[in-house]
MARMILO-613231 format. One record per residue (C-alpha): x negated, y negated, z; residue number from 1. Coordinates in steps of 0.001 Angstrom, whole numbers, plus 500000, padded with zeros to 6 digits. Layout:
N
+--------+--------+--------+-----+
|   east |  north |     up |   i |
+--------+--------+--------+-----+
|      X |      Y |      Z | NUM |
...
+--------+--------+--------+-----+
END
This chain:
189
+--------+--------+--------+-----+
|   east |  north |     up |   i |
+--------+--------+--------+-----+
| 477011 | 743199 | 464404 |   1 |
| 479075 | 746218 | 463389 |   2 |
| 481970 | 743898 | 462491 |   3 |
| 479914 | 741963 | 459922 |   4 |
| 478564 | 745158 | 458317 |   5 |
| 482156 | 746315 | 457790 |   6 |
| 482531 | 743576 | 455173 |   7 |
| 479288 | 744304 | 453311 |   8 |
| 479685 | 745300 | 449685 |   9 |
| 476571 | 747221 | 448673 |  10 |
| 476325 | 745796 | 445160 |  11 |
| 473003 | 747496 | 444434 |  12 |
| 474662 | 750953 | 444600 |  13 |
| 477399 | 750142 | 442061 |  14 |
| 476844 | 750812 | 438358 |  15 |
| 477948 | 748344 | 435717 |  16 |
| 481709 | 748343 | 435275 |  17 |
| 484907 | 747749 | 437221 |  18 |
| 485295 | 748768 | 440866 |  19 |
| 488031 | 748266 | 443487 |  20 |
| 487269 | 747681 | 447155 |  21 |
| 489866 | 747307 | 449917 |  22 |
| 489681 | 745924 | 453457 |  23 |
| 492310 | 745736 | 456187 |  24 |
| 492297 | 742661 | 458404 |  25 |
| 493829 | 742593 | 461864 |  26 |
| 493843 | 740260 | 464849 |  27 |
| 490241 | 741113 | 465754 |  28 |
| 489000 | 739731 | 462404 |  29 |
| 489890 | 736149 | 463330 |  30 |
| 488225 | 736385 | 466750 |  31 |
| 484756 | 736738 | 465186 |  32 |
| 484686 | 733171 | 463853 |  33 |
| 483563 | 730305 | 466082 |  34 |
| 485776 | 727610 | 464568 |  35 |
| 488842 | 729768 | 464996 |  36 |
| 491432 | 727250 | 466141 |  37 |
| 493975 | 727586 | 463311 |  38 |
| 494534 | 731337 | 463052 |  39 |
| 494199 | 733824 | 465869 |  40 |
| 496383 | 736684 | 464644 |  41 |
| 497274 | 738207 | 461337 |  42 |
| 497709 | 741396 | 459365 |  43 |
| 496391 | 741356 | 455816 |  44 |
| 495156 | 743599 | 453037 |  45 |
| 492230 | 742387 | 450933 |  46 |
| 491772 | 743955 | 447492 |  47 |
| 488646 | 743038 | 445594 |  48 |
| 488263 | 743899 | 441921 |  49 |
| 484551 | 743785 | 441194 |  50 |
| 483250 | 743632 | 437622 |  51 |
| 479526 | 744269 | 437638 |  52 |
| 477728 | 743225 | 434485 |  53 |
| 474122 | 742956 | 433359 |  54 |
| 473774 | 739301 | 434392 |  55 |
| 476501 | 738683 | 436963 |  56 |
| 479095 | 740155 | 439283 |  57 |
| 482664 | 738810 | 439267 |  58 |
| 484853 | 739429 | 442284 |  59 |
| 488588 | 738789 | 442144 |  60 |
| 490078 | 738579 | 445629 |  61 |
| 493750 | 739340 | 446260 |  62 |
| 494645 | 738752 | 449908 |  63 |
| 498182 | 739531 | 450965 |  64 |
| 499904 | 739651 | 454339 |  65 |
| 500913 | 737385 | 457194 |  66 |
| 499141 | 735191 | 459720 |  67 |
| 500570 | 733884 | 462968 |  68 |
| 500599 | 730094 | 463201 |  69 |
| 501790 | 727582 | 465792 |  70 |
| 504549 | 725249 | 464618 |  71 |
| 503518 | 721580 | 464554 |  72 |
| 507005 | 720551 | 465751 |  73 |
| 508176 | 723103 | 468267 |  74 |
| 504855 | 724734 | 469247 |  75 |
| 506521 | 728107 | 468661 |  76 |
| 504512 | 730900 | 467076 |  77 |
| 505722 | 732168 | 463695 |  78 |
| 504546 | 734433 | 460887 |  79 |
| 503399 | 732715 | 457684 |  80 |
| 503262 | 734958 | 454604 |  81 |
| 500247 | 734462 | 452347 |  82 |
| 499510 | 735726 | 448846 |  83 |
| 496064 | 734519 | 447792 |  84 |
| 494175 | 734947 | 444512 |  85 |
| 490581 | 733679 | 444415 |  86 |
| 487485 | 734394 | 442363 |  87 |
| 483778 | 734445 | 443235 |  88 |
| 480857 | 734898 | 440841 |  89 |
| 477420 | 736185 | 441805 |  90 |
| 474766 | 735454 | 439169 |  91 |
| 471459 | 737272 | 439141 |  92 |
| 468495 | 734903 | 439486 |  93 |
| 465119 | 734382 | 441104 |  94 |
| 466394 | 733378 | 444561 |  95 |
| 469475 | 733484 | 446765 |  96 |
| 471330 | 730160 | 446848 |  97 |
| 474771 | 728637 | 446466 |  98 |
| 475247 | 726985 | 443059 |  99 |
| 478746 | 725693 | 443798 | 100 |
| 481777 | 726827 | 445813 | 101 |
| 482652 | 729537 | 443255 | 102 |
| 479179 | 730652 | 442158 | 103 |
| 476318 | 732144 | 444175 | 104 |
| 472905 | 733159 | 442900 | 105 |
| 471487 | 736451 | 444180 | 106 |
| 468407 | 738441 | 443235 | 107 |
| 468666 | 741754 | 441367 | 108 |
| 467375 | 743597 | 444428 | 109 |
| 469925 | 742062 | 446856 | 110 |
| 471254 | 745173 | 448592 | 111 |
| 474634 | 743851 | 449708 | 112 |
| 476959 | 740872 | 449741 | 113 |
| 478965 | 740094 | 452864 | 114 |
| 482476 | 738807 | 452096 | 115 |
| 483825 | 738244 | 455642 | 116 |
| 483170 | 734484 | 455646 | 117 |
| 484626 | 734137 | 452123 | 118 |
| 487812 | 735950 | 453101 | 119 |
| 488171 | 733783 | 456201 | 120 |
| 487677 | 730571 | 454197 | 121 |
| 490149 | 731678 | 451504 | 122 |
| 492757 | 732260 | 454216 | 123 |
| 492132 | 728864 | 455863 | 124 |
| 492271 | 727033 | 452535 | 125 |
| 495659 | 728539 | 451755 | 126 |
| 497352 | 727625 | 455027 | 127 |
| 500084 | 725000 | 454678 | 128 |
| 499109 | 721439 | 455639 | 129 |
| 502211 | 721192 | 457837 | 130 |
| 502826 | 724320 | 459833 | 131 |
| 506605 | 724302 | 460312 | 132 |
| 508565 | 727197 | 461821 | 133 |
| 511093 | 728584 | 459308 | 134 |
| 513970 | 727564 | 461621 | 135 |
| 512972 | 723888 | 461263 | 136 |
| 511971 | 723689 | 457592 | 137 |
| 515296 | 722207 | 456437 | 138 |
| 515153 | 719335 | 458920 | 139 |
| 513571 | 716117 | 457687 | 140 |
| 511418 | 713997 | 459928 | 141 |
| 510653 | 710300 | 459411 | 142 |
| 507473 | 710979 | 457422 | 143 |
| 509259 | 713389 | 455074 | 144 |
| 512101 | 710947 | 454555 | 145 |
| 509812 | 708049 | 453646 | 146 |
| 507926 | 710147 | 451132 | 147 |
| 510991 | 711586 | 449443 | 148 |
| 513262 | 708547 | 449611 | 149 |
| 511381 | 706646 | 446961 | 150 |
| 510875 | 703029 | 448011 | 151 |
| 511552 | 700586 | 445186 | 152 |
| 509387 | 697504 | 444857 | 153 |
| 510525 | 694625 | 442691 | 154 |
| 507706 | 692448 | 441519 | 155 |
| 509331 | 690833 | 438507 | 156 |
| 510726 | 687456 | 439576 | 157 |
| 513115 | 687341 | 436636 | 158 |
| 514607 | 690736 | 437352 | 159 |
| 517958 | 689364 | 438511 | 160 |
| 518196 | 686910 | 435603 | 161 |
| 517493 | 689673 | 433070 | 162 |
| 520005 | 691903 | 434733 | 163 |
| 522686 | 689191 | 434642 | 164 |
| 522053 | 688518 | 430958 | 165 |
| 522432 | 692208 | 430121 | 166 |
| 525572 | 692527 | 432197 | 167 |
| 527177 | 689218 | 431157 | 168 |
| 529930 | 691055 | 429290 | 169 |
| 530850 | 693045 | 432379 | 170 |
| 532544 | 691742 | 435466 | 171 |
| 530131 | 690570 | 438171 | 172 |
| 529527 | 693275 | 440757 | 173 |
| 529182 | 692787 | 444466 | 174 |
| 525587 | 692625 | 445613 | 175 |
| 524565 | 695264 | 448111 | 176 |
| 524115 | 693511 | 451512 | 177 |
| 520563 | 694899 | 451815 | 178 |
| 519551 | 693256 | 448546 | 179 |
| 521320 | 690057 | 449528 | 180 |
| 519254 | 689778 | 452708 | 181 |
| 516081 | 690389 | 450698 | 182 |
| 517146 | 687675 | 448266 | 183 |
| 517551 | 685256 | 451207 | 184 |
| 514000 | 686042 | 452340 | 185 |
| 512744 | 685291 | 448834 | 186 |
| 514576 | 681963 | 448749 | 187 |
| 513063 | 680836 | 452091 | 188 |
| 509570 | 680718 | 450550 | 189 |
+--------+--------+--------+-----+
END
């Protein structure tokens, strides 16, 4: 319970204007979340710039540091640097509810806002889709090669005829054996 209170921002005590709040996150932070299977360790600094106005509170989150991830290829642990900028808006209203992922409604007498879950979600959303150890990032696997190689599909049946007409002034070039075998497949139909 003490852990969660550490990340309470007592918005009712702040006057209108700009305020800066800072939190330090260590390994123990990630252990307090049940679905913690992606990140178990990390060292980060969270700086929140809070602008409190008459009708809403804007919070700009800047999260910077490293998290320890497990490489998808080698299963080795490595440090992944993160530099995250996110924004959350709290509007004053008649009840407490989530309007959308970036806007929450709170009442004017809401004593505090807990940002632990938000910080955790911001970190998870900014993790790379493929967690690759820095030693292996220059190596291409089959999936990477297919995506970057650019497969060319020819769907115009007159492509070769058009090409020959344009190049009729030039000497005929040898056809690449790969294209020749594809041409034979086309002729079999």
